[in-house]
Structures are given as C-alpha cells and as structure tokens.
LUMKOLKE-129335 format. One record per residue (C-alpha): residue number from 1; chain; x, y, z. Coordinates in nm, 2 decimals. Example, Ala and Ser with C-alpha at 12.3 -4.5 7.8 and 13.67 -1.06 7.14 Angstrom:
// residues 2
<r><num>1</num><cadena>A</cadena><x>1.23</x><y>-0.45</y><z>0.78</z></r>
<r><num>2</num><cadena>A</cadena><x>1.37</x><y>-0.11</y><z>0.71</z></r>
END
This chain:
// residues 143
<r><num>1</num><cadena>A</cadena><x>4.17</x><y>14.46</y><z>15.86</z></r>
<r><num>2</num><cadena>A</cadena><x>4.49</x><y>14.32</y><z>16.03</z></r>
<r><num>3</num><cadena>A</cadena><x>4.31</x><y>14.02</y><z>16.12</z></r>
<r><num>4</num><cadena>A</cadena><x>4.20</x><y>13.94</y><z>15.77</z></r>
<r><num>5</num><cadena>A</cadena><x>4.56</x><y>13.98</y><z>15.64</z></r>
<r><num>6</num><cadena>A</cadena><x>4.72</x><y>13.76</y><z>15.91</z></r>
<r><num>7</num><cadena>A</cadena><x>4.48</x><y>13.48</y><z>15.81</z></r>
<r><num>8</num><cadena>A</cadena><x>4.57</x><y>13.53</y><z>15.46</z></r>
<r><num>9</num><cadena>A</cadena><x>4.93</x><y>13.52</y><z>15.53</z></r>
<r><num>10</num><cadena>A</cadena><x>4.88</x><y>13.19</y><z>15.75</z></r>
<r><num>11</num><cadena>A</cadena><x>4.69</x><y>13.03</y><z>15.44</z></r>
<r><num>12</num><cadena>A</cadena><x>4.97</x><y>13.12</y><z>15.22</z></r>
<r><num>13</num><cadena>A</cadena><x>5.24</x><y>12.99</y><z>15.47</z></r>
<r><num>14</num><cadena>A</cadena><x>5.03</x><y>12.66</y><z>15.50</z></r>
<r><num>15</num><cadena>A</cadena><x>5.03</x><y>12.63</y><z>15.13</z></r>
<r><num>16</num><cadena>A</cadena><x>5.39</x><y>12.66</y><z>15.09</z></r>
<r><num>17</num><cadena>A</cadena><x>5.47</x><y>12.42</y><z>15.37</z></r>
<r><num>18</num><cadena>A</cadena><x>5.24</x><y>12.18</y><z>15.21</z></r>
<r><num>19</num><cadena>A</cadena><x>5.41</x><y>12.20</y><z>14.86</z></r>
<r><num>20</num><cadena>A</cadena><x>5.75</x><y>12.15</y><z>15.00</z></r>
<r><num>21</num><cadena>A</cadena><x>5.65</x><y>11.84</y><z>15.24</z></r>
<r><num>22</num><cadena>A</cadena><x>5.76</x><y>11.52</y><z>15.07</z></r>
<r><num>23</num><cadena>A</cadena><x>5.46</x><y>11.32</y><z>14.90</z></r>
<r><num>24</num><cadena>A</cadena><x>5.41</x><y>10.97</y><z>14.79</z></r>
<r><num>25</num><cadena>A</cadena><x>5.45</x><y>11.01</y><z>14.41</z></r>
<r><num>26</num><cadena>A</cadena><x>5.52</x><y>10.76</y><z>14.13</z></r>
<r><num>27</num><cadena>A</cadena><x>5.90</x><y>10.75</y><z>14.11</z></r>
<r><num>28</num><cadena>A</cadena><x>6.01</x><y>10.99</y><z>13.82</z></r>
<r><num>29</num><cadena>A</cadena><x>6.38</x><y>10.90</y><z>13.80</z></r>
<r><num>30</num><cadena>A</cadena><x>6.55</x><y>10.62</y><z>13.65</z></r>
<r><num>31</num><cadena>A</cadena><x>6.76</x><y>10.35</y><z>13.82</z></r>
<r><num>32</num><cadena>A</cadena><x>7.03</x><y>10.23</y><z>13.57</z></r>
<r><num>33</num><cadena>A</cadena><x>7.28</x><y>9.93</y><z>13.65</z></r>
<r><num>34</num><cadena>A</cadena><x>7.63</x><y>9.92</y><z>13.64</z></r>
<r><num>35</num><cadena>A</cadena><x>7.74</x><y>9.55</y><z>13.57</z></r>
<r><num>36</num><cadena>A</cadena><x>8.11</x><y>9.43</y><z>13.61</z></r>
<r><num>37</num><cadena>A</cadena><x>8.22</x><y>9.09</y><z>13.49</z></r>
<r><num>38</num><cadena>A</cadena><x>8.56</x><y>8.94</y><z>13.60</z></r>
<r><num>39</num><cadena>A</cadena><x>8.78</x><y>8.66</y><z>13.72</z></r>
<r><num>40</num><cadena>A</cadena><x>8.93</x><y>8.62</y><z>14.06</z></r>
<r><num>41</num><cadena>A</cadena><x>9.29</x><y>8.47</y><z>14.06</z></r>
<r><num>42</num><cadena>A</cadena><x>9.37</x><y>8.47</y><z>14.38</z></r>
<r><num>43</num><cadena>A</cadena><x>9.47</x><y>8.18</y><z>14.62</z></r>
<r><num>44</num><cadena>A</cadena><x>9.27</x><y>8.24</y><z>14.95</z></r>
<r><num>45</num><cadena>A</cadena><x>8.91</x><y>8.09</y><z>14.96</z></r>
<r><num>46</num><cadena>A</cadena><x>8.77</x><y>8.37</y><z>15.18</z></r>
<r><num>47</num><cadena>A</cadena><x>8.78</x><y>8.63</y><z>14.89</z></r>
<r><num>48</num><cadena>A</cadena><x>8.50</x><y>8.87</y><z>14.80</z></r>
<r><num>49</num><cadena>A</cadena><x>8.45</x><y>9.13</y><z>14.55</z></r>
<r><num>50</num><cadena>A</cadena><x>8.31</x><y>9.48</y><z>14.62</z></r>
<r><num>51</num><cadena>A</cadena><x>8.23</x><y>9.70</y><z>14.32</z></r>
<r><num>52</num><cadena>A</cadena><x>8.16</x><y>10.07</y><z>14.44</z></r>
<r><num>53</num><cadena>A</cadena><x>8.00</x><y>10.32</y><z>14.18</z></r>
<r><num>54</num><cadena>A</cadena><x>8.07</x><y>10.68</y><z>14.24</z></r>
<r><num>55</num><cadena>A</cadena><x>7.81</x><y>10.97</y><z>14.15</z></r>
<r><num>56</num><cadena>A</cadena><x>7.85</x><y>11.29</y><z>13.97</z></r>
<r><num>57</num><cadena>A</cadena><x>7.65</x><y>11.48</y><z>14.22</z></r>
<r><num>58</num><cadena>A</cadena><x>7.61</x><y>11.45</y><z>14.59</z></r>
<r><num>59</num><cadena>A</cadena><x>7.92</x><y>11.24</y><z>14.66</z></r>
<r><num>60</num><cadena>A</cadena><x>7.70</x><y>10.94</y><z>14.70</z></r>
<r><num>61</num><cadena>A</cadena><x>7.81</x><y>10.58</y><z>14.61</z></r>
<r><num>62</num><cadena>A</cadena><x>7.62</x><y>10.27</y><z>14.52</z></r>
<r><num>63</num><cadena>A</cadena><x>7.80</x><y>9.95</y><z>14.60</z></r>
<r><num>64</num><cadena>A</cadena><x>7.74</x><y>9.56</y><z>14.60</z></r>
<r><num>65</num><cadena>A</cadena><x>7.95</x><y>9.27</y><z>14.73</z></r>
<r><num>66</num><cadena>A</cadena><x>7.95</x><y>8.90</y><z>14.61</z></r>
<r><num>67</num><cadena>A</cadena><x>8.15</x><y>8.60</y><z>14.66</z></r>
<r><num>68</num><cadena>A</cadena><x>8.29</x><y>8.47</y><z>14.33</z></r>
<r><num>69</num><cadena>A</cadena><x>8.20</x><y>8.13</y><z>14.20</z></r>
<r><num>70</num><cadena>A</cadena><x>8.43</x><y>7.93</y><z>14.04</z></r>
<r><num>71</num><cadena>A</cadena><x>8.66</x><y>8.22</y><z>14.04</z></r>
<r><num>72</num><cadena>A</cadena><x>8.41</x><y>8.43</y><z>13.83</z></r>
<r><num>73</num><cadena>A</cadena><x>8.21</x><y>8.71</y><z>13.94</z></r>
<r><num>74</num><cadena>A</cadena><x>7.92</x><y>8.90</y><z>13.78</z></r>
<r><num>75</num><cadena>A</cadena><x>7.80</x><y>9.21</y><z>14.00</z></r>
<r><num>76</num><cadena>A</cadena><x>7.54</x><y>9.44</y><z>13.91</z></r>
<r><num>77</num><cadena>A</cadena><x>7.51</x><y>9.76</y><z>14.11</z></r>
<r><num>78</num><cadena>A</cadena><x>7.18</x><y>9.98</y><z>14.10</z></r>
<r><num>79</num><cadena>A</cadena><x>7.24</x><y>10.35</y><z>14.05</z></r>
<r><num>80</num><cadena>A</cadena><x>6.95</x><y>10.58</y><z>14.11</z></r>
<r><num>81</num><cadena>A</cadena><x>6.97</x><y>10.91</y><z>13.91</z></r>
<r><num>82</num><cadena>A</cadena><x>6.74</x><y>11.09</y><z>14.16</z></r>
<r><num>83</num><cadena>A</cadena><x>6.91</x><y>11.43</y><z>14.31</z></r>
<r><num>84</num><cadena>A</cadena><x>6.61</x><y>11.63</y><z>14.47</z></r>
<r><num>85</num><cadena>A</cadena><x>6.26</x><y>11.72</y><z>14.43</z></r>
<r><num>86</num><cadena>A</cadena><x>6.17</x><y>12.08</y><z>14.33</z></r>
<r><num>87</num><cadena>A</cadena><x>5.92</x><y>12.29</y><z>14.50</z></r>
<r><num>88</num><cadena>A</cadena><x>5.62</x><y>12.20</y><z>14.29</z></r>
<r><num>89</num><cadena>A</cadena><x>5.71</x><y>11.83</y><z>14.26</z></r>
<r><num>90</num><cadena>A</cadena><x>5.92</x><y>11.79</y><z>13.96</z></r>
<r><num>91</num><cadena>A</cadena><x>6.23</x><y>11.57</y><z>14.03</z></r>
<r><num>92</num><cadena>A</cadena><x>6.58</x><y>11.63</y><z>13.93</z></r>
<r><num>93</num><cadena>A</cadena><x>6.73</x><y>11.32</y><z>13.79</z></r>
<r><num>94</num><cadena>A</cadena><x>7.06</x><y>11.44</y><z>13.67</z></r>
<r><num>95</num><cadena>A</cadena><x>7.30</x><y>11.24</y><z>13.87</z></r>
<r><num>96</num><cadena>A</cadena><x>7.50</x><y>10.98</y><z>13.68</z></r>
<r><num>97</num><cadena>A</cadena><x>7.80</x><y>10.76</y><z>13.74</z></r>
<r><num>98</num><cadena>A</cadena><x>8.16</x><y>10.86</y><z>13.70</z></r>
<r><num>99</num><cadena>A</cadena><x>8.37</x><y>10.60</y><z>13.81</z></r>
<r><num>100</num><cadena>A</cadena><x>8.38</x><y>10.24</y><z>13.93</z></r>
<r><num>101</num><cadena>A</cadena><x>8.62</x><y>10.08</y><z>14.18</z></r>
<r><num>102</num><cadena>A</cadena><x>8.64</x><y>9.70</y><z>14.20</z></r>
<r><num>103</num><cadena>A</cadena><x>8.79</x><y>9.59</y><z>14.52</z></r>
<r><num>104</num><cadena>A</cadena><x>8.91</x><y>9.24</y><z>14.61</z></r>
<r><num>105</num><cadena>A</cadena><x>8.86</x><y>9.17</y><z>14.96</z></r>
<r><num>106</num><cadena>A</cadena><x>9.04</x><y>8.89</y><z>15.14</z></r>
<r><num>107</num><cadena>A</cadena><x>8.93</x><y>8.82</y><z>15.50</z></r>
<r><num>108</num><cadena>A</cadena><x>8.72</x><y>9.15</y><z>15.48</z></r>
<r><num>109</num><cadena>A</cadena><x>9.04</x><y>9.38</y><z>15.40</z></r>
<r><num>110</num><cadena>A</cadena><x>9.10</x><y>9.54</y><z>15.07</z></r>
<r><num>111</num><cadena>A</cadena><x>9.40</x><y>9.38</y><z>14.89</z></r>
<r><num>112</num><cadena>A</cadena><x>9.36</x><y>9.52</y><z>14.54</z></r>
<r><num>113</num><cadena>A</cadena><x>9.16</x><y>9.80</y><z>14.39</z></r>
<r><num>114</num><cadena>A</cadena><x>9.11</x><y>9.85</y><z>14.01</z></r>
<r><num>115</num><cadena>A</cadena><x>8.98</x><y>10.19</y><z>13.90</z></r>
<r><num>116</num><cadena>A</cadena><x>8.76</x><y>10.19</y><z>13.60</z></r>
<r><num>117</num><cadena>A</cadena><x>8.63</x><y>10.47</y><z>13.39</z></r>
<r><num>118</num><cadena>A</cadena><x>8.27</x><y>10.45</y><z>13.27</z></r>
<r><num>119</num><cadena>A</cadena><x>8.40</x><y>10.65</y><z>12.91</z></r>
<r><num>120</num><cadena>A</cadena><x>8.69</x><y>10.39</y><z>12.86</z></r>
<r><num>121</num><cadena>A</cadena><x>8.59</x><y>10.05</y><z>13.05</z></r>
<r><num>122</num><cadena>A</cadena><x>8.20</x><y>10.02</y><z>12.98</z></r>
<r><num>123</num><cadena>A</cadena><x>7.98</x><y>10.02</y><z>12.71</z></r>
<r><num>124</num><cadena>A</cadena><x>7.59</x><y>10.14</y><z>12.74</z></r>
<r><num>125</num><cadena>A</cadena><x>7.34</x><y>9.88</y><z>12.66</z></r>
<r><num>126</num><cadena>A</cadena><x>7.03</x><y>10.08</y><z>12.55</z></r>
<r><num>127</num><cadena>A</cadena><x>6.79</x><y>9.76</y><z>12.60</z></r>
<r><num>128</num><cadena>A</cadena><x>6.88</x><y>9.68</y><z>12.94</z></r>
<r><num>129</num><cadena>A</cadena><x>6.95</x><y>10.04</y><z>13.06</z></r>
<r><num>130</num><cadena>A</cadena><x>7.29</x><y>9.95</y><z>13.19</z></r>
<r><num>131</num><cadena>A</cadena><x>7.67</x><y>10.01</y><z>13.18</z></r>
<r><num>132</num><cadena>A</cadena><x>7.85</x><y>9.67</y><z>13.12</z></r>
<r><num>133</num><cadena>A</cadena><x>8.24</x><y>9.62</y><z>13.13</z></r>
<r><num>134</num><cadena>A</cadena><x>8.39</x><y>9.58</y><z>12.79</z></r>
<r><num>135</num><cadena>A</cadena><x>8.65</x><y>9.30</y><z>12.90</z></r>
<r><num>136</num><cadena>A</cadena><x>8.64</x><y>9.10</y><z>13.21</z></r>
<r><num>137</num><cadena>A</cadena><x>8.84</x><y>9.25</y><z>13.52</z></r>
<r><num>138</num><cadena>A</cadena><x>9.10</x><y>9.04</y><z>13.64</z></r>
<r><num>139</num><cadena>A</cadena><x>9.19</x><y>9.06</y><z>14.02</z></r>
<r><num>140</num><cadena>A</cadena><x>9.42</x><y>8.87</y><z>14.22</z></r>
<r><num>141</num><cadena>A</cadena><x>9.69</x><y>8.81</y><z>13.94</z></r>
<r><num>142</num><cadena>A</cadena><x>10.08</x><y>8.81</y><z>13.98</z></r>
<r><num>143</num><cadena>A</cadena><x>10.16</x><y>9.17</y><z>14.07</z></r>
END
C-alpha cells in the first residue's frame, strides 16, 4: 500500500514538474514599437542617440542606439509585453511602456537627456502597433 502511494506521489510530482518546465510554444504576447523622430543640432561629429523605453513591470528597459544622418534620427525600439508564463501555459502579457528617455551621446558619454511621457508626447498608431512621437525631439540645441 505504501509503495503504491509513493509511486502515485512520484507520478504527480513528475506531472507538476513537466507542466512547469519551459516549452517551445508559439509566442502569445505582442511586441509593440516605440518610435522617436528627432533632430540633432550638436556640433560634434561623433554623436549618437540612445532611446531607452521603461517598462511598467519588472523594471526592464528596451533600448536602441543610432547615429543621426543629416542631423536627423528615426529610432524604433521593440517593446515586448511578455511578463511570465502561468502554470498551465497561459502567458501574462501585461507589461507596457511607461516612459521614454532620449539621450544624446557625444564620444560615448551622455551629454543631454530628454524625458518623454507616453501619454503626453506620443500618439498610438493602431495599424503599425506602435507609439510615435507627436513632434520631433530636438537635441543639442542651445542650453
């Protein structure tokens, strides 16, 4: 009787472990984009622009760096809404962007940071599934 009970307990434990292990599944969470357009008015030639998107959950960030062309930049950052997988395989896709930092880098060092609000400074484009800046961001102008 004890042996039969321990075998059942082992089978139950194995089933629970198998359900909890990561499995290859089709992605269930959407990846949105946050796109920032802007202008770089700084004089140095070795400038780059870093766009960092802050998340609502998990304190994670997404970011991308680009070198302005003809003093203009267009940077899109992918934003994954995935948070976790529940015990039975359902995905929690509740992460959303909360704020955006646009950082001017000169020689690799941050020289200017502009903090943007998703609600105030961006508009949602349903067709492209992305947030886009309402007006271009100007960096490196007179202080």
